[in-house]
SEZASE-887129 format. One record per residue (C-alpha): x, y, z. Coordinates in Angstrom, 1 decimal, decimal comma, always signed. Example, Ala and Ser with C-alpha at 12.3 -4.5 7.8 and 13.67 -1.06 7.14 Angstrom:
<drenkes>
<u +12,3 | v -4,5 | w +7,8>
<u +13,7 | v -1,1 | w +7,1>
</drenkes>
This chain:
<drenkes>
<u -103,4 | v -270,0 | w +113,5>
<u -104,1 | v -268,0 | w +116,6>
<u -101,6 | v -266,3 | w +118,9>
<u -101,9 | v -269,3 | w +121,2>
<u -100,6 | v -271,5 | w +118,3>
<u -103,8 | v -273,4 | w +118,0>
<u -103,5 | v -275,3 | w +114,7>
<u -106,3 | v -275,0 | w +112,1>
<u -108,1 | v -278,0 | w +110,7>
<u -105,3 | v -279,9 | w +108,8>
<u -107,7 | v -280,3 | w +105,8>
<u -108,0 | v -276,5 | w +105,6>
<u -104,2 | v -276,0 | w +105,9>
<u -103,6 | v -278,5 | w +103,1>
<u -106,3 | v -277,1 | w +100,9>
<u -104,9 | v -273,5 | w +101,2>
<u -101,2 | v -274,1 | w +101,3>
<u -100,5 | v -277,4 | w +99,6>
<u -102,5 | v -277,6 | w +96,4>
<u -100,6 | v -280,4 | w +94,8>
<u -100,8 | v -282,6 | w +97,9>
<u -104,4 | v -281,7 | w +98,5>
<u -105,2 | v -283,1 | w +95,0>
<u -103,2 | v -286,3 | w +95,7>
<u -104,6 | v -286,8 | w +99,2>
<u -108,0 | v -287,8 | w +97,9>
<u -106,5 | v -291,1 | w +96,8>
<u -105,2 | v -292,1 | w +100,3>
<u -108,5 | v -293,0 | w +102,0>
<u -110,0 | v -291,2 | w +105,0>
<u -107,7 | v -292,2 | w +107,9>
<u -104,4 | v -292,2 | w +106,1>
<u -105,4 | v -289,0 | w +104,2>
<u -106,2 | v -287,2 | w +107,3>
<u -103,0 | v -288,2 | w +109,1>
<u -101,0 | v -287,2 | w +106,0>
<u -102,7 | v -283,8 | w +106,1>
<u -102,0 | v -283,5 | w +109,7>
<u -98,3 | v -284,1 | w +109,2>
<u -98,3 | v -281,6 | w +106,3>
<u -100,0 | v -279,0 | w +108,6>
<u -97,3 | v -279,6 | w +111,3>
<u -94,5 | v -279,0 | w +108,8>
<u -96,4 | v -276,0 | w +107,2>
<u -96,7 | v -274,2 | w +110,5>
<u -93,0 | v -274,7 | w +111,2>
<u -92,3 | v -273,2 | w +107,8>
<u -94,6 | v -270,3 | w +108,5>
<u -92,7 | v -269,6 | w +111,7>
<u -89,5 | v -269,5 | w +109,6>
<u -91,0 | v -267,1 | w +107,1>
<u -92,3 | v -264,7 | w +109,7>
<u -95,9 | v -265,4 | w +109,0>
<u -96,5 | v -266,2 | w +112,6>
<u -95,9 | v -263,6 | w +115,4>
<u -92,6 | v -264,3 | w +117,2>
<u -92,0 | v -267,2 | w +114,8>
<u -88,2 | v -267,1 | w +115,3>
<u -88,5 | v -267,3 | w +119,1>
<u -90,9 | v -270,3 | w +118,7>
<u -88,5 | v -272,1 | w +116,4>
<u -85,6 | v -271,5 | w +118,8>
<u -87,7 | v -272,9 | w +121,7>
<u -88,8 | v -275,9 | w +119,7>
<u -85,2 | v -276,6 | w +118,6>
<u -84,0 | v -276,4 | w +122,2>
<u -86,7 | v -278,8 | w +123,3>
<u -85,9 | v -281,4 | w +120,6>
<u -82,1 | v -281,0 | w +121,2>
<u -82,8 | v -282,0 | w +124,8>
<u -84,4 | v -285,2 | w +123,6>
<u -87,8 | v -284,1 | w +124,6>
<u -91,1 | v -283,5 | w +122,8>
<u -93,6 | v -281,9 | w +125,1>
<u -92,8 | v -278,6 | w +126,6>
<u -93,8 | v -276,2 | w +123,8>
<u -97,5 | v -275,5 | w +123,1>
<u -97,2 | v -276,2 | w +119,4>
<u -95,4 | v -279,6 | w +119,9>
<u -97,9 | v -280,6 | w +122,6>
<u -100,7 | v -280,6 | w +119,9>
<u -99,0 | v -283,3 | w +117,9>
<u -97,9 | v -285,6 | w +120,8>
<u -100,5 | v -288,2 | w +119,8>
<u -99,3 | v -288,3 | w +116,2>
<u -95,7 | v -288,7 | w +117,3>
<u -96,6 | v -291,5 | w +119,6>
<u -98,9 | v -293,3 | w +117,2>
<u -96,5 | v -293,4 | w +114,3>
<u -93,2 | v -293,3 | w +116,3>
<u -92,1 | v -290,3 | w +114,4>
<u -88,3 | v -289,9 | w +114,9>
<u -87,8 | v -286,6 | w +116,7>
<u -84,2 | v -286,3 | w +115,5>
<u -85,6 | v -286,1 | w +111,9>
<u -88,0 | v -283,4 | w +113,1>
<u -85,0 | v -281,7 | w +114,7>
<u -83,1 | v -281,7 | w +111,3>
<u -86,2 | v -280,1 | w +109,7>
<u -86,2 | v -277,3 | w +112,3>
<u -82,5 | v -276,9 | w +111,8>
<u -83,0 | v -276,3 | w +108,1>
<u -85,7 | v -273,8 | w +108,8>
<u -83,5 | v -272,1 | w +111,4>
<u -80,9 | v -271,8 | w +108,6>
<u -83,4 | v -269,6 | w +106,8>
<u -83,3 | v -267,1 | w +109,7>
<u -79,9 | v -265,8 | w +108,8>
<u -79,9 | v -262,2 | w +107,5>
<u -78,8 | v -263,5 | w +104,1>
<u -79,1 | v -267,1 | w +102,9>
<u -76,4 | v -267,9 | w +100,3>
<u -76,0 | v -271,5 | w +99,3>
<u -72,4 | v -272,1 | w +98,4>
<u -72,3 | v -275,2 | w +96,2>
<u -74,2 | v -278,3 | w +95,2>
<u -73,4 | v -280,2 | w +98,3>
<u -74,6 | v -277,3 | w +100,4>
<u -77,8 | v -277,2 | w +98,3>
<u -78,5 | v -280,9 | w +98,8>
<u -77,9 | v -280,7 | w +102,6>
<u -80,3 | v -277,9 | w +102,8>
<u -82,9 | v -279,7 | w +100,7>
<u -82,6 | v -282,8 | w +102,9>
<u -83,2 | v -280,8 | w +106,0>
<u -86,3 | v -278,9 | w +104,9>
<u -87,8 | v -281,6 | w +102,6>
<u -86,0 | v -284,9 | w +102,6>
<u -86,9 | v -285,1 | w +106,3>
<u -90,6 | v -284,7 | w +105,4>
<u -90,2 | v -287,8 | w +103,1>
<u -88,9 | v -289,8 | w +106,0>
<u -91,7 | v -288,7 | w +108,3>
<u -94,3 | v -289,4 | w +105,6>
<u -93,0 | v -293,0 | w +105,4>
<u -94,1 | v -293,5 | w +109,0>
<u -97,6 | v -292,0 | w +108,4>
<u -98,0 | v -294,1 | w +105,2>
<u -97,3 | v -297,3 | w +107,2>
<u -94,2 | v -298,1 | w +105,3>
<u -92,1 | v -300,6 | w +107,2>
<u -89,6 | v -301,5 | w +104,5>
<u -86,3 | v -299,7 | w +105,3>
<u -85,5 | v -299,7 | w +101,5>
<u -88,2 | v -297,1 | w +101,0>
<u -86,4 | v -294,5 | w +103,1>
<u -83,6 | v -293,3 | w +100,9>
<u -86,0 | v -293,0 | w +98,0>
<u -88,4 | v -291,0 | w +100,2>
<u -85,6 | v -288,7 | w +101,0>
<u -84,9 | v -288,2 | w +97,3>
<u -88,5 | v -287,5 | w +96,4>
<u -88,5 | v -284,8 | w +99,1>
<u -85,2 | v -283,3 | w +97,7>
<u -86,5 | v -283,3 | w +94,2>
<u -89,6 | v -281,4 | w +95,2>
<u -87,6 | v -278,9 | w +97,1>
<u -85,3 | v -278,3 | w +94,1>
<u -88,4 | v -277,6 | w +92,1>
<u -89,5 | v -275,1 | w +94,7>
<u -86,2 | v -273,3 | w +94,5>
<u -86,4 | v -273,1 | w +90,7>
<u -89,9 | v -271,7 | w +90,8>
<u -89,2 | v -269,2 | w +93,6>
<u -85,9 | v -267,6 | w +92,5>
<u -87,3 | v -264,1 | w +92,6>
<u -89,5 | v -264,6 | w +95,6>
<u -86,6 | v -265,9 | w +97,6>
<u -84,3 | v -263,1 | w +96,4>
<u -86,8 | v -260,5 | w +97,7>
<u -86,3 | v -262,2 | w +101,1>
<u -82,5 | v -262,0 | w +100,9>
<u -82,2 | v -265,6 | w +100,0>
<u -80,3 | v -267,3 | w +97,2>
<u -80,6 | v -271,0 | w +97,0>
<u -79,0 | v -271,4 | w +93,6>
<u -75,5 | v -272,4 | w +94,4>
<u -73,0 | v -269,5 | w +94,3>
<u -70,6 | v -271,7 | w +92,3>
<u -73,3 | v -271,9 | w +89,6>
<u -74,1 | v -268,1 | w +89,4>
<u -70,8 | v -266,4 | w +90,0>
<u -71,9 | v -265,8 | w +93,6>
<u -74,5 | v -263,3 | w +92,6>
<u -76,3 | v -261,6 | w +95,5>
<u -80,1 | v -261,6 | w +96,0>
<u -80,0 | v -258,0 | w +95,0>
<u -78,2 | v -258,8 | w +91,7>
<u -80,8 | v -261,5 | w +91,0>
<u -83,6 | v -259,0 | w +91,4>
<u -81,8 | v -256,6 | w +89,0>
<u -81,4 | v -259,5 | w +86,5>
<u -85,1 | v -260,3 | w +86,8>
<u -85,9 | v -256,8 | w +85,5>
<u -83,4 | v -257,3 | w +82,7>
<u -84,1 | v -260,8 | w +81,3>
<u -81,8 | v -260,1 | w +78,3>
<u -78,8 | v -259,4 | w +80,4>
<u -75,8 | v -261,6 | w +80,9>
<u -76,6 | v -262,3 | w +84,6>
<u -80,2 | v -263,3 | w +83,6>
<u -78,7 | v -265,8 | w +81,1>
<u -76,5 | v -267,2 | w +83,9>
<u -79,5 | v -267,6 | w +86,2>
<u -81,5 | v -269,3 | w +83,4>
<u -78,7 | v -271,8 | w +82,9>
<u -78,6 | v -272,4 | w +86,7>
<u -82,3 | v -273,0 | w +86,9>
<u -82,2 | v -275,5 | w +84,0>
<u -79,3 | v -277,3 | w +85,8>
<u -81,3 | v -277,3 | w +89,0>
<u -84,3 | v -278,9 | w +87,3>
<u -82,1 | v -281,5 | w +85,6>
<u -80,7 | v -282,3 | w +89,1>
<u -84,2 | v -282,5 | w +90,4>
<u -85,1 | v -285,0 | w +87,7>
<u -82,5 | v -287,4 | w +89,0>
<u -84,0 | v -287,2 | w +92,5>
<u -87,5 | v -287,7 | w +91,2>
<u -86,4 | v -290,8 | w +89,3>
<u -85,0 | v -292,3 | w +92,5>
<u -88,1 | v -291,3 | w +94,4>
<u -90,3 | v -293,1 | w +91,9>
<u -88,3 | v -296,3 | w +92,4>
<u -89,3 | v -296,3 | w +96,0>
<u -93,0 | v -295,9 | w +95,5>
<u -93,6 | v -299,6 | w +95,1>
<u -92,5 | v -300,1 | w +98,7>
<u -95,6 | v -298,2 | w +99,8>
<u -99,1 | v -299,6 | w +100,3>
<u -101,0 | v -299,5 | w +97,0>
<u -103,1 | v -296,5 | w +97,8>
<u -100,2 | v -294,6 | w +99,1>
<u -98,1 | v -295,6 | w +96,0>
<u -100,7 | v -294,1 | w +93,7>
<u -101,3 | v -290,9 | w +95,8>
<u -97,6 | v -290,0 | w +96,3>
<u -97,0 | v -290,9 | w +92,6>
<u -99,7 | v -288,4 | w +91,7>
<u -98,2 | v -285,7 | w +94,0>
<u -94,8 | v -286,3 | w +92,4>
<u -96,1 | v -286,0 | w +88,9>
<u -98,0 | v -282,8 | w +89,7>
<u -95,0 | v -281,3 | w +91,5>
<u -92,6 | v -282,1 | w +88,7>
<u -95,1 | v -280,6 | w +86,2>
<u -94,2 | v -277,2 | w +87,8>
<u -90,6 | v -277,6 | w +86,7>
<u -91,7 | v -278,8 | w +83,2>
<u -93,9 | v -275,7 | w +82,8>
<u -91,0 | v -273,5 | w +84,0>
<u -88,7 | v -274,9 | w +81,3>
<u -91,4 | v -274,3 | w +78,6>
<u -92,4 | v -270,8 | w +79,8>
<u -91,2 | v -267,9 | w +77,7>
<u -90,9 | v -265,9 | w +80,9>
<u -88,7 | v -268,5 | w +82,6>
<u -87,8 | v -267,9 | w +86,3>
<u -88,5 | v -264,2 | w +86,2>
<u -92,1 | v -264,4 | w +85,1>
<u -95,4 | v -265,2 | w +87,0>
<u -95,3 | v -268,0 | w +89,5>
<u -96,0 | v -271,4 | w +87,9>
<u -99,1 | v -273,3 | w +89,0>
<u -100,7 | v -276,4 | w +87,7>
<u -104,2 | v -276,3 | w +86,2>
<u -106,9 | v -278,8 | w +87,1>
<u -106,4 | v -280,2 | w +83,6>
<u -102,7 | v -280,7 | w +84,2>
<u -103,5 | v -282,4 | w +87,5>
<u -105,9 | v -284,8 | w +85,8>
<u -103,3 | v -285,6 | w +83,1>
<u -100,6 | v -286,2 | w +85,8>
<u -103,1 | v -288,4 | w +87,7>
<u -103,6 | v -290,6 | w +84,6>
<u -99,8 | v -290,8 | w +84,0>
<u -99,3 | v -291,8 | w +87,6>
<u -101,6 | v -294,7 | w +87,2>
<u -99,1 | v -296,3 | w +84,8>
<u -96,5 | v -296,2 | w +87,6>
<u -98,6 | v -298,9 | w +89,4>
<u -97,0 | v -301,5 | w +87,2>
<u -94,0 | v -301,1 | w +89,3>
<u -95,8 | v -303,1 | w +92,0>
<u -95,5 | v -306,3 | w +89,9>
<u -92,4 | v -308,4 | w +90,9>
<u -89,3 | v -307,3 | w +89,1>
<u -85,7 | v -306,5 | w +89,9>
<u -85,5 | v -303,1 | w +91,5>
<u -82,4 | v -301,0 | w +91,0>
<u -80,3 | v -300,4 | w +94,1>
<u -80,3 | v -296,9 | w +95,5>
<u -77,8 | v -294,6 | w +93,9>
<u -75,6 | v -293,6 | w +96,9>
<u -74,1 | v -290,7 | w +94,9>
<u -77,4 | v -288,9 | w +95,4>
<u -76,6 | v -288,7 | w +99,1>
<u -73,1 | v -287,5 | w +98,9>
<u -72,6 | v -285,0 | w +101,7>
<u -75,5 | v -286,4 | w +103,7>
<u -73,5 | v -289,0 | w +105,6>
<u -73,9 | v -287,3 | w +109,0>
<u -77,7 | v -287,5 | w +108,7>
<u -78,1 | v -291,1 | w +107,7>
<u -78,7 | v -292,4 | w +111,2>
<u -81,7 | v -290,3 | w +111,6>
<u -85,0 | v -292,2 | w +111,7>
<u -83,1 | v -295,4 | w +111,3>
<u -80,3 | v -295,8 | w +108,8>
<u -81,5 | v -294,8 | w +105,4>
<u -78,4 | v -294,2 | w +103,4>
</drenkes>
């Protein structure tokens, strides 16, 4: 990324910033794989703006949000670079606007999630939206896929939050619902991380386990929707989901829990997850599919008309 906001090769962005997705992308094929990487790089740069990894990132996000709120696309040099992708796949700009809204929420001096509904709304904005956008890139026309795509994105984001409790606290952010952790501040979380035998550390450990249990519900719904994808996309996203969920499984098994080293998946784990994902292809055979569990979208009603009704 340069000061002119020229985007790097999407393949490089994916390889360096999205290890799980980079592993899964190889199963998509050349065209679909490249476009999925391009969408990932688009979202990644927006995220880097929010995290301050790009000079004047906050100002850029504000300008982008203003452009999208005006119902426009072109007008910002970063958006201009992706006009062809938006046009080709008819990406819903209101969904991208919700993604930017979520990232703008991260610009507050302190980010303190209040309760579970607040958590799911945030996870939709920064990750469920990406699931909806990916549906377009993966050539998924069946509207029944959309709520499940949202859920897979939410499940992955909840895994991120569980993995990055300390990292986020260092940035003044607490995504664990305050109602779960006695409204602990980020500073108190950092103190607890240094004292893993303390009462506060035990409370956070319980909250992380609860978070990963909640994530499992969203992953399960996400898996139901995979059979609506083209076969190669079904397998690839199934692999990505398995690899990502493995992070949470390792976190639960780790003796260091949330305060220890950042959990990553080894190549061996990725191979194992890939093999397991292959069994999910049996879902493509005709069989009754469960209706989407609408309780998973409680609190998201105001977003359900984005990108076509998906609730």
